[in-house]
C-alpha positions as CSV (number, residue, x, y, z in Angstrom):
1,M,15.1,-9.4,1.9
2,K,15.4,-11.2,5.2
3,H,13.1,-10.4,8.0
4,S,13.4,-10.8,11.8
5,V,9.7,-10.1,12.0
6,P,7.5,-12.9,10.6
7,N,5.1,-12.1,7.8
8,P,1.7,-11.6,9.6
9,W,-0.3,-12.2,6.4
10,L,0.4,-15.9,5.8
11,N,-2.9,-17.2,7.0
12,I,-5.2,-14.6,5.5
13,T,-8.3,-15.9,3.6
14,I,-11.4,-14.3,2.2
15,N,-13.2,-15.8,5.3
16,D,-10.6,-14.6,7.7
17,T,-9.3,-11.2,6.6
18,I,-7.7,-9.9,9.8
19,A,-4.1,-10.8,10.7
20,D,-4.0,-13.0,13.8
21,C,-1.7,-10.5,15.6
22,D,-4.2,-7.7,14.9
23,K,-7.4,-9.5,16.1
24,P,-7.2,-8.6,19.8
25,L,-6.8,-4.9,19.0
26,I,-9.5,-4.9,16.3
27,A,-11.9,-6.8,18.6
28,S,-11.3,-4.3,21.4
29,L,-12.4,-1.3,19.3
30,P,-15.7,0.4,20.0
31,S,-18.2,-0.2,17.3
32,R,-18.0,3.3,16.0
33,K,-14.4,2.6,15.0
34,S,-14.7,-1.1,14.1
35,S,-17.6,-0.4,11.8
36,K,-15.4,1.7,9.6
37,I,-13.2,-1.3,8.6
38,E,-14.5,-3.3,5.7
39,K,-13.7,-6.9,6.9
40,K,-15.1,-8.7,3.8
41,T,-12.3,-7.5,1.6
42,L,-8.7,-8.8,1.7
43,P,-6.1,-6.5,3.3
44,E,-3.6,-4.7,1.2
45,P,-0.6,-3.8,3.4
46,F,1.8,-3.5,0.5
47,H,2.2,-3.8,-3.3
48,G,5.1,-4.8,-5.4
49,N,8.6,-6.0,-4.7
50,P,10.2,-5.2,-1.3
51,D,13.6,-5.3,-3.0
52,A,12.6,-2.4,-5.3
53,P,14.8,0.7,-5.2
54,V,11.9,3.1,-4.6
55,Y,9.4,2.9,-1.7
56,I,6.1,4.7,-1.7
57,L,4.4,5.4,1.6
58,S,0.7,5.8,1.2
59,G,-2.5,6.0,3.3
60,N,-4.8,3.0,3.1
61,P,-7.1,1.2,0.6
62,L,-10.7,2.5,0.6
63,A,-13.8,0.4,0.3
64,N,-17.2,0.8,-1.2
65,A,-20.0,-1.3,-2.5
66,I,-18.2,-1.8,-5.9
67,D,-15.3,-3.6,-4.2
68,L,-17.7,-6.3,-3.0
69,N,-18.5,-7.3,-6.6
70,Y,-15.0,-8.8,-6.8
71,I,-14.4,-10.7,-3.6
72,S,-15.9,-14.0,-4.8
73,T,-13.8,-14.2,-7.9
74,P,-11.0,-16.7,-7.8
75,A,-8.5,-14.2,-9.4
76,Y,-9.2,-11.6,-6.6
77,Q,-8.4,-14.1,-3.9
78,K,-5.4,-15.6,-5.6
79,E,-3.7,-12.4,-6.8
80,I,-3.9,-10.6,-3.5
81,K,-2.9,-13.7,-1.5
82,D,0.1,-14.1,-3.8
83,E,1.1,-10.5,-3.1
84,L,0.7,-11.0,0.6
85,L,3.0,-14.0,0.4
86,H,5.5,-12.2,-1.9
87,I,4.9,-14.9,-4.5
88,N,3.9,-12.2,-6.9
89,T,6.4,-9.3,-6.8
90,D,4.9,-7.3,-9.6
91,F,2.9,-4.3,-8.5
92,L,-0.5,-5.9,-8.8
93,W,-2.5,-2.7,-9.7
94,L,0.0,-1.7,-12.4
95,R,-0.2,-5.0,-14.2
96,T,-1.4,-5.4,-17.8
97,P,-3.6,-7.2,-18.6
98,E,-5.8,-6.4,-15.7
99,T,-6.6,-9.9,-14.2
100,I,-9.1,-9.1,-11.5
101,V,-12.4,-8.4,-13.2
102,D,-16.1,-8.8,-12.2
103,A,-18.7,-10.9,-14.0
104,N,-19.1,-8.2,-16.6
105,G,-15.4,-7.9,-17.3
106,N,-14.9,-4.6,-15.4
107,P,-11.5,-4.3,-13.7
108,Y,-11.1,-3.8,-10.0
109,P,-11.0,-0.1,-9.1
110,G,-7.4,-0.4,-7.7
111,Y,-6.1,-0.6,-11.3
112,K,-7.5,2.8,-12.2
113,Y,-6.4,4.4,-9.0
114,W,-2.8,3.4,-9.3
115,K,-2.5,3.6,-13.1
116,D,-3.8,7.2,-13.0
117,R,-1.3,8.2,-10.3
118,T,1.7,6.6,-12.0
119,R,0.9,7.5,-15.6
120,H,3.9,9.7,-16.1
121,L,6.2,7.1,-14.5
122,R,4.8,4.4,-16.7
123,A,5.4,6.5,-19.8
124,I,9.1,6.2,-18.9
125,K,9.0,2.6,-17.7
126,A,6.0,0.4,-18.3
127,M,6.3,-1.4,-14.9
128,P,8.1,1.0,-12.5
129,N,10.2,-0.8,-10.0
130,V,8.5,0.5,-6.9
131,F,7.2,-0.9,-3.6
132,C,4.2,0.7,-1.8
133,I,3.4,0.3,1.8
134,E,0.0,1.4,3.1
135,A,-0.2,3.1,6.5
136,F,-3.2,0.9,7.4
137,P,-3.6,-2.5,5.7
138,Y,-7.4,-2.8,5.9
139,H,-10.0,-1.2,3.7
140,T,-11.9,1.6,5.3
141,L,-15.0,3.6,4.2
142,H,-13.3,7.0,4.1
143,V,-9.8,8.4,3.9
144,N,-8.0,8.6,7.3
145,D,-10.7,6.5,9.1
146,F,-7.7,4.5,10.5
147,M,-6.0,7.5,12.2
148,S,-7.8,7.1,15.5
149,I,-7.2,3.3,15.7
150,G,-3.5,3.6,16.5
151,A,-0.6,1.3,15.8
152,L,-1.3,-2.3,14.7
153,P,0.9,-5.2,15.7
154,S,1.2,-6.1,12.0
155,D,2.9,-2.7,11.4
156,R,6.1,-4.2,12.8
157,Y,6.6,-6.2,9.6
158,T,6.4,-3.2,7.2
159,N,8.2,-0.9,9.7
160,E,11.2,-3.3,9.4
161,M,11.0,-3.0,5.6
162,I,11.1,0.8,5.8
163,E,14.1,0.7,8.3
164,D,15.9,-1.6,5.8
165,A,15.1,0.8,3.0
166,I,16.7,3.6,4.9
167,D,19.7,1.5,5.7
168,S,20.1,0.6,2.1
169,G,19.8,4.2,0.8
170,K,16.6,3.7,-1.1
171,T,14.5,6.5,-2.4
172,I,11.3,6.9,-0.3
173,V,8.3,8.9,-1.6
174,L,5.8,10.3,1.0
175,M,2.6,10.0,-1.0
176,R,0.2,10.5,1.8
177,C,0.1,11.0,5.6
178,K,3.5,12.8,6.1
179,S,3.1,13.5,9.8
180,Y,1.8,10.0,10.5
181,W,4.8,8.4,8.8
182,F,7.3,10.7,10.6
183,K,5.7,9.6,13.9
184,R,5.6,5.9,13.0
185,V,9.2,5.8,11.6
186,P,11.0,8.7,13.2
187,R,14.2,8.2,11.1
188,L,12.2,9.3,8.0
189,E,12.0,12.9,9.1
190,H,15.8,13.4,8.7
191,Y,16.4,10.9,6.0
192,Q,18.1,12.6,3.0
193,K,16.4,10.6,0.3
194,V,12.7,11.2,1.3
195,L,10.8,12.9,-1.6
196,E,7.5,14.8,-0.9
197,L,4.6,15.7,-3.1
198,N,3.5,19.3,-3.5
199,S,-0.1,18.3,-2.9
200,K,-0.9,15.4,-0.6
201,Q,-4.6,15.7,-1.4
202,C,-3.8,15.2,-5.1
203,A,-1.5,12.3,-4.7
204,Y,-0.3,11.9,-8.2
205,L,3.3,11.0,-9.0
206,T,3.9,13.7,-11.7
207,P,6.7,16.2,-12.5
208,G,4.2,19.0,-11.7
209,N,3.5,17.6,-8.2
210,M,7.2,17.3,-7.1
211,S,10.2,19.5,-7.1
212,A,12.3,19.2,-10.3
213,T,15.1,17.6,-8.2
214,G,12.7,15.2,-6.6
215,W,11.2,14.1,-9.9
216,S,14.6,13.6,-11.4
217,E,15.7,11.5,-8.5
218,L,12.5,9.4,-8.7
219,V,12.9,8.8,-12.5
220,K,16.5,7.9,-12.0
221,S,15.7,5.4,-9.2
222,I,12.9,3.4,-10.9
């Protein structure tokens, strides 16, 4: 996939976790908003291969004290950096074996989150060919903490991916934040190949959480 918008994540490091284009906006936030962003962890704006036939639009990665147990491990920094640069186009959190582990061998929580939610898909195809875009790339302490922050300059990069996905006729699953995504990318609201979940609070990709037609379309597309 060719981009007219440059990748804003090229210079991210564990010591500098905010994209350069986002720094002025993040710095301008009042402390009550800025403090909700966990700046010690690496951003996760997307996962997987942008050329995949299925796009999943999600919310944002959460943060807690457990996450901080992993940030000093070389695998954590390398794996996420490789994903940001599109060097690794596997969906990182669906990978087996699980490569990001703490000193006691416990895998990063992202593996459990995503493997639980894609269990039915992985029973059909071990590594589903999907690409996930997070509504907000930075870890926050609670779900939807990012909603009051507004659009980020770095969003332009992933917005272009979504526009390309629509132009290419790809299947797009609204996993979380339906109204947010419709506002951010207005074309989504009338796009014929958007699939929705029955329950956004229980964001599992299962046949019971989608219409029969939607599940069939998703399975066919992966």
